[in-house]
C-alpha positions in Angstrom: -22.1 2.8 30.5 -21.1 0.4 27.7 -23.4 -2.1 25.8 -20.6 -4.6 25.0 -22.9 -7.5 25.8 -26.6 -7.2 25.2 -29.5 -9.7 25.0 -28.4 -12.4 22.6 -30.5 -15.3 23.8 -34.3 -15.6 24.1 -35.8 -14.4 27.2 -36.7 -17.1 29.6 -34.0 -19.5 28.5 -33.3 -21.8 31.3 -29.8 -21.6 32.8 -27.4 -24.4 32.4 -26.8 -26.6 35.4 -23.7 -26.0 37.4 -22.2 -29.1 36.0 -22.8 -28.1 32.4 -21.9 -24.4 32.9 -18.4 -23.7 31.6 -18.7 -19.9 31.3 -17.2 -16.9 33.0 -15.4 -17.3 36.3 -14.5 -14.5 38.7 -11.6 -13.0 36.5 -13.7 -13.0 33.4 -16.6 -11.4 35.1 -14.4 -8.7 36.6 -13.2 -7.9 33.0 -16.8 -7.8 31.9 -17.7 -5.3 34.7 -14.8 -3.1 33.7 -15.7 -3.1 30.0 -19.3 -2.3 31.0 -18.4 0.5 33.3 -15.4 2.2 31.8 -16.0 3.6 28.4 -16.2 6.9 26.5 -18.0 8.6 29.4 -14.8 8.8 31.4 -13.3 11.0 28.7 -16.0 13.7 29.1 -18.2 13.2 32.3 -15.5 14.2 34.8 -15.1 17.4 32.8 -18.8 18.1 32.7 -19.2 17.6 36.5 -16.2 19.9 37.1 -17.9 22.5 34.9 -21.2 22.1 36.8 -20.0 22.0 40.4 -16.3 22.8 40.4 -13.9 21.0 42.7 -17.0 20.1 44.9 -17.8 17.5 42.2 -15.2 15.3 44.0 -17.9 14.8 46.6 -20.2 13.5 43.9 -17.6 10.9 42.8 -17.0 9.8 46.4 -20.8 9.4 46.9 -21.2 7.3 43.7 -18.2 5.1 44.8 -19.9 4.5 48.1 -23.3 3.8 46.4 -21.9 1.5 43.8 -21.4 -1.6 46.0 -25.1 -2.0 47.0 -26.2 -1.3 43.5 -23.8 -3.8 42.0 -24.7 -6.4 44.7 -28.4 -6.0 44.0 -28.1 -6.6 40.3 -25.7 -9.5 40.9 -28.1 -11.2 43.2 -31.1 -10.6 41.0 -29.2 -11.8 38.0 -28.2 -15.0 39.8 -31.8 -15.6 40.9 -33.3 -14.8 37.5 -30.7 -15.6 34.8 -32.4 -14.0 31.8 -30.8 -12.1 28.9 -33.7 -9.6 29.0 -32.3 -8.1 32.2 -34.3 -5.4 33.9 -37.4 -6.1 31.7 -37.3 -9.7 32.7 -37.1 -8.9 36.5 -40.1 -6.6 36.2 -42.1 -9.1 34.1 -41.4 -11.9 36.6 -42.4 -9.9 39.7 -45.1 -7.4 38.3 -46.4 -8.9 35.1 -46.2 -8.0 31.4 -47.5 -4.4 31.7 -44.5 -3.2 33.8 -42.1 -5.6 32.1 -42.9 -4.3 28.7 -42.9 -0.7 29.9 -39.4 -1.4 31.3 -38.4 -2.8 27.9 -39.7 0.3 26.1 -37.9 2.5 28.6 -34.6 0.8 27.9 -35.1 1.4 24.1 -36.0 5.0 24.7 -33.0 5.6 27.0 -30.6 4.1 24.4 -32.1 6.2 21.6 -31.8 9.3 23.7 -28.4 8.4 25.3 -26.5 7.2 22.2 -26.3 10.8 20.8 -24.2 11.6 23.8 -21.3 9.8 22.1 -21.9 11.6 18.9 -21.7 14.9 20.8 -18.6 13.7 22.6 -16.9 12.8 19.3 -17.9 16.1 17.8 -16.6 18.0 20.9 -13.2 16.4 20.5 -13.1 17.0 16.7 -14.1 20.7 17.1 -11.5 21.1 19.8 -8.9 19.4 17.5 -9.4 21.7 14.5 -10.5 24.8 16.4 -14.0 24.9 14.8 -16.9 26.9 16.1 -18.9 25.3 18.9 -22.1 25.7 16.9 -20.9 22.9 14.6 -21.0 20.3 17.4 -24.6 19.1 16.8 -24.4 18.7 13.0 -21.0 17.0 13.3 -22.5 14.7 15.9 -25.2 13.7 13.5 -22.5 12.7 11.0 -20.7 10.5 13.6 -24.0 8.8 14.5 -24.9 8.1 10.9 -21.3 6.8 10.4 -21.9 4.3 13.2 -25.2 3.3 11.7 -23.5 2.7 8.3 -20.8 0.5 9.9 -23.5 -1.7 11.5 -25.3 -2.0 8.1 -22.0 -3.2 6.6 -21.6 -5.7 9.3 -18.6 -3.8 10.6 -19.9 -3.9 14.2 -17.2 -3.9 16.7 -16.5 -7.3 18.1 -15.7 -8.2 21.7 -11.9 -8.4 21.0 -11.8 -4.9 19.4 -13.9 -3.5 22.3 -11.5 -5.1 24.8 -8.5 -3.7 22.9 -10.1 -0.3 23.0 -10.6 -0.6 26.8 -7.0 -1.6 27.3 -5.9 1.4 25.1 -8.2 3.7 27.0 -7.0 2.6 30.5 -3.3 2.7 29.4 -3.8 6.1 27.9 -5.4 7.5 31.1 -2.8 6.0 33.4 0.0 7.4 31.2 -1.7 10.8 31.0 -2.2 11.0 34.7 1.4 10.0 35.4 2.7 12.6 32.9 0.4 15.3 34.3 1.2 14.7 38.0 4.2 17.1 38.2 2.0 19.8 36.8 -0.9 19.4 39.3 -1.5 22.1 41.9 -3.9 21.8 44.8 -4.5 25.5 44.7 -6.8 24.9 41.8 -9.3 23.3 44.2 -10.1 26.7 45.5 -12.8 28.0 45.5 -14.2 24.5 46.3 -17.8 25.2 45.4 -17.8 28.1 43.0 -21.4 27.5 41.8 -22.8 26.9 45.3 -23.7 23.6 47.0 -27.0 23.3 45.0 -24.9 22.5 41.9 -24.1 19.1 43.4 -27.6 17.9 42.5 -27.3 18.3 38.7 -23.7 17.1 39.0 -24.9 13.8 40.6 -27.3 13.2 37.7 -24.5 13.9 35.2 -21.9 11.7 37.0 -24.3 8.8 37.4 -24.3 8.4 33.6 -20.7 7.0 34.1 -21.9 4.4 36.6 -24.6 3.0 34.4 -23.5 -0.6 33.7 -23.9 -2.5 36.9 -27.3 -3.7 35.4 -25.5 -4.9 32.3 -24.4 -8.1 34.1 -28.0 -9.4 33.9 -27.5 -10.0 30.2 -24.8 -12.7 30.8 -26.2 -14.4 33.9 -26.8 -17.5 31.9 -23.1 -17.8 31.0 -21.6 -17.2 34.5 -20.2 -20.2 36.4 -21.8 -20.6 39.8 -23.5 -17.2 39.7 -24.2 -16.8 43.4 -20.5 -17.2 44.3 -18.9 -15.7 41.2 -20.9 -12.4 41.2 -20.1 -11.8 44.9 -16.4 -12.3 44.3 -16.3 -10.2 41.2 -17.9 -7.1 42.6 -15.3 -7.1 45.5 -12.7 -6.3 42.8 -14.8 -4.5 40.2 -16.4 -1.8 42.4 -13.2 -0.4 43.9 -11.3 -0.6 40.6 -14.0 1.3 38.7 -14.5 3.9 41.5 -10.8 4.5 42.0 -10.2 5.1 38.2 -13.1 7.6 37.9 -12.1 9.4 41.1 -8.4 9.5 40.0 -9.4 11.0 36.6 -11.8 13.5 38.1 -9.1 14.7 40.6 -6.4 14.9 38.0 -8.6 16.9 35.7 -9.3 19.4 38.5 -5.6 19.7 39.5 -4.2 20.5 36.0 -4.4 23.8 34.1 -7.4 23.8 31.8 -8.4 25.9 28.8 -11.5 27.7 29.9 -14.6 25.5 30.5 -13.8 22.8 27.9 -14.6 19.4 29.4 -12.2 17.3 27.3 -10.4 15.3 29.9 -7.7 13.4 28.0 -6.7 16.6 26.1 -6.3 18.6 29.3 -4.2 15.9 31.0 -1.8 15.6 28.0 -1.6 19.3 27.3 -0.2 20.0 30.8 3.1 18.1 30.3 3.4 18.0 26.4 1.8 21.3 25.3 0.0 21.7 22.0 1.3 18.4 20.7 0.0 16.6 23.8 -3.4 18.2 23.2 -3.6 17.0 19.7 -2.5 13.5 20.8 -5.3 13.5 23.4 -7.9 14.6 21.0 -7.0 11.9 18.4 -6.8 9.1 21.0 -10.1 10.1 22.6 -11.8 10.5 19.2 -10.7 7.0 18.2 -11.9 5.4 21.4 -15.3 7.2 21.3 -15.9 6.2 17.7 -15.3 2.5 18.5 -17.7 2.8 21.5 -20.4 4.5 19.4 -20.4 1.6 17.0 -21.1 -0.8 19.9 -23.8 1.5 21.4 -25.6 1.7 18.1 -25.4 -2.1 17.7 -26.8 -2.5 21.2 -29.7 -0.1 20.5 -30.6 -1.9 17.3 -30.8 -5.2 19.1 -33.1 -3.7 21.7 -35.3 -2.3 19.0 -35.5 -5.7 17.3 -36.3 -7.4 20.6 -39.1 -4.9 21.3 -40.5 -5.3 17.8 -40.6 -9.0 18.2 -42.5 -8.6 21.5 -45.0 -6.5 19.5 -44.1 -3.3 21.3 -42.8 -1.6 18.2 -43.9 -2.0 14.5 -43.1 -5.5 13.3 -41.0 -4.3 10.3 -38.4 -3.1 12.8 -37.8 -6.7 14.0 -36.8 -7.9 10.5 -33.2 -8.6 9.6 -31.5 -8.8 6.2 -31.5 -12.5 5.0 -27.8 -12.4 3.9 -26.1 -10.1 6.3 -28.3 -10.4 9.3 -28.2 -6.7 9.8 -31.4 -5.1 11.3 -31.7 -2.7 8.4 -35.2 -1.3 9.4 -34.2 -0.8 13.0 -30.9 0.9 12.1 -32.8 3.2 9.7 -35.3 4.1 12.4 -32.4 4.8 14.8 -30.6 7.0 12.2 -33.8 9.1 11.9 -34.2 9.4 15.7 -30.6 10.4 16.2 -30.9 13.1 13.5 -34.1 14.5 15.1 -32.7 14.4 18.6 -29.4 16.1 17.7 -31.2 18.7 15.6 -33.3 19.5 18.6 -30.2 19.6 20.8 -28.7 22.2 18.4 -31.8 24.3 18.1 -32.6 24.3 21.9 -29.0 24.8 23.0 -28.9 21.5 25.0 -25.4 20.1 25.8 -24.0 16.7 26.6 -24.5 17.3 30.3 -28.3 17.6 30.0 -28.5 14.5 27.8 -26.4 12.4 30.3 -28.5 13.7 33.2 -31.9 12.8 31.7 -30.7 9.3 30.8 -29.3 8.9 34.3 -32.6 9.8 35.8 -34.4 7.4 33.5 -32.1 4.5 34.6 -32.5 5.5 38.3 -36.3 5.1 37.8 -35.6 1.6 36.5 -33.3 1.0 39.5 -36.3 1.9 41.7 -38.3 -0.8 39.9 -35.6 -3.4 40.3 -35.4 -2.6 44.0 -39.1 -3.1 44.4 -38.7 -6.4 42.6 -36.1 -7.4 45.2 -38.6 -6.4 48.0 -41.4 -8.7 46.8 -42.5 -11.6 48.9 -40.1 -14.5 49.2 -36.9 -12.5 49.1 -34.1 -13.4 51.4 -33.2 -11.0 54.2 -29.9 -10.0 52.5 -31.7 -9.3 49.2 -34.2 -7.2 51.0 -31.5 -5.2 52.6 -29.9 -4.6 49.2 -33.3 -3.7 47.8 -33.9 -1.1 50.5 -30.4 0.4 50.1 -30.8 0.6 46.4 -34.2 2.1 46.7 -32.9 4.7 49.1 -29.9 5.6 47.0 -32.0 5.9 43.8 -34.7 8.0 45.4 -32.0 10.3 47.0 -30.2 10.8 43.7 -33.5 11.4 41.9 -34.5 14.0 44.6 -31.3 15.9 43.8 -31.9 15.9 40.1 -34.4 18.8 40.0 -36.3 19.4 36.8 -34.3 16.7 35.0 -36.4 14.1 37.0 -39.6 15.5 35.5 -38.3 14.8 32.0 -37.5 11.2 32.9 -40.9 10.8 34.6 -42.7 12.0 31.5 -40.7 9.5 29.5 -41.5 6.7 31.9 -45.2 7.5 31.9 -45.3 7.5 28.1 -43.6 4.0 28.1 -46.1 2.7 30.6 -49.1 4.1 28.6 -47.8 2.6 25.4 -47.2 -0.7 27.2 -50.8 -0.6 28.4 -52.2 0.1 24.9 -50.2 -2.8 23.5 -50.8 -5.3 26.3 -53.2 -8.0 25.0 -54.8 -8.5 28.4 -55.8 -4.9 28.6 -56.8 -4.4 24.9 -58.9 -7.7 25.0 -61.2 -5.9 27.4 -62.1 -3.7 24.5 -63.9 -6.7 22.9 -60.8 -7.8 20.9 -60.5 -4.5 19.0 -56.9 -3.5 18.5 -55.5 -6.8 19.8 -52.7 -8.1 17.7 -51.7 -11.6 16.8 -48.6 -12.9 15.0 -49.0 -14.4 11.5 -46.4 -16.0 9.3 -43.1 -14.2 8.8 -42.4 -13.0 5.3 -39.0 -14.5 4.9 -35.8 -15.7 6.5 -34.7 -13.5 9.4 -38.0 -11.7 9.5 -40.0 -11.0 12.6 -43.7 -12.2 12.7 -46.0 -9.8 11.0 -48.8 -8.5 13.2 -52.4 -8.6 12.1 -55.5 -7.3 14.0 -57.5 -10.1 15.5 -60.7 -10.6 13.7 -59.6 -8.7 10.6 -60.6 -10.0 7.2 -58.0 -11.9 5.2 
């Protein structure tokens, strides 16, 4: 999951005509898919699934590879039919109205706020491993990494597309080289016992691994910029799905076949330690750390834009939608995110929660959103092919959710909270209270500021 491209144009913007559209073709869209799907998660998630389910986790990766095509196809079709930068929230708003649309928007904000600290934890994990520090220092170091990313965005040092692409190339090259070097040191005997934690461990492993496959929905944010969307999306996923699946499967298999130090889930370090020893482990830690820090910067940028968007739809306090006149940085949104990251990571440290739990809860939250998108596809007027993809996606999402266990309960609580908040903020619902609590926009306070909200009927 990578937020390289996030809503940048107003929701509801009409797509350009095919004649005027000069945007992404098949090759460009394949690259976008790869940058959305292959990120920092590949450096840690295969290790976490191996720790959770042992070699049996390979079955999880095969299942996700098989499930990826209908998921990718559904989001491609929905994006082509409803080209709107708001993505999932726009689909829900179009088919089910503002209540569910705004709830989906709030859910996306919540999932980014909860999910972003995963990268801070991953960075801290590699740093702790590099210097041999106590594992208890992972959460506080993670807070430092997240605050550093916030500071970069305040200084307008947000990672651009070119840097993100360069990081992707470096990551893929590093993984290919690491696997090639580690191949002579692989041993199939390490696949036994195949299911050391029992078959029931596959459920949590699915929820963890799905975190890596979050990103098929990201294409909805650029649908307005794709040339001939109906044709281009279909062509692109034929290449993107097998490429993404093959890379994750290869990394997961290679990690299981090499000698590892205990239960540490650091993938690149383990692969380079096998052929190069201690120096390879250090190189793996440094390379992985650099890539994750770059990715964290982009994730924080994406989260801040979602917060601004929600604030301007009056779903969050208006001040969070304001940007600095000179730099354009969403200072208030970034400040709020910094506070949220610190609280979440402090709780992670106090409660003994690890990266696997964070990834699994976020995955369950996105699976609930996938259920909503599938229901959108099944609404009246859908073509027979779209309905088939909708049913397949609905079945896949419900199956994976059923395997998640208690993690699903956490995601459901989050979703119900977002729906309740959306209901409280929805003007049509609050107007039934005689106008009390309904908000209306008034003049913005300055350049780059979001409209200030004022209660209807309040005195001036």
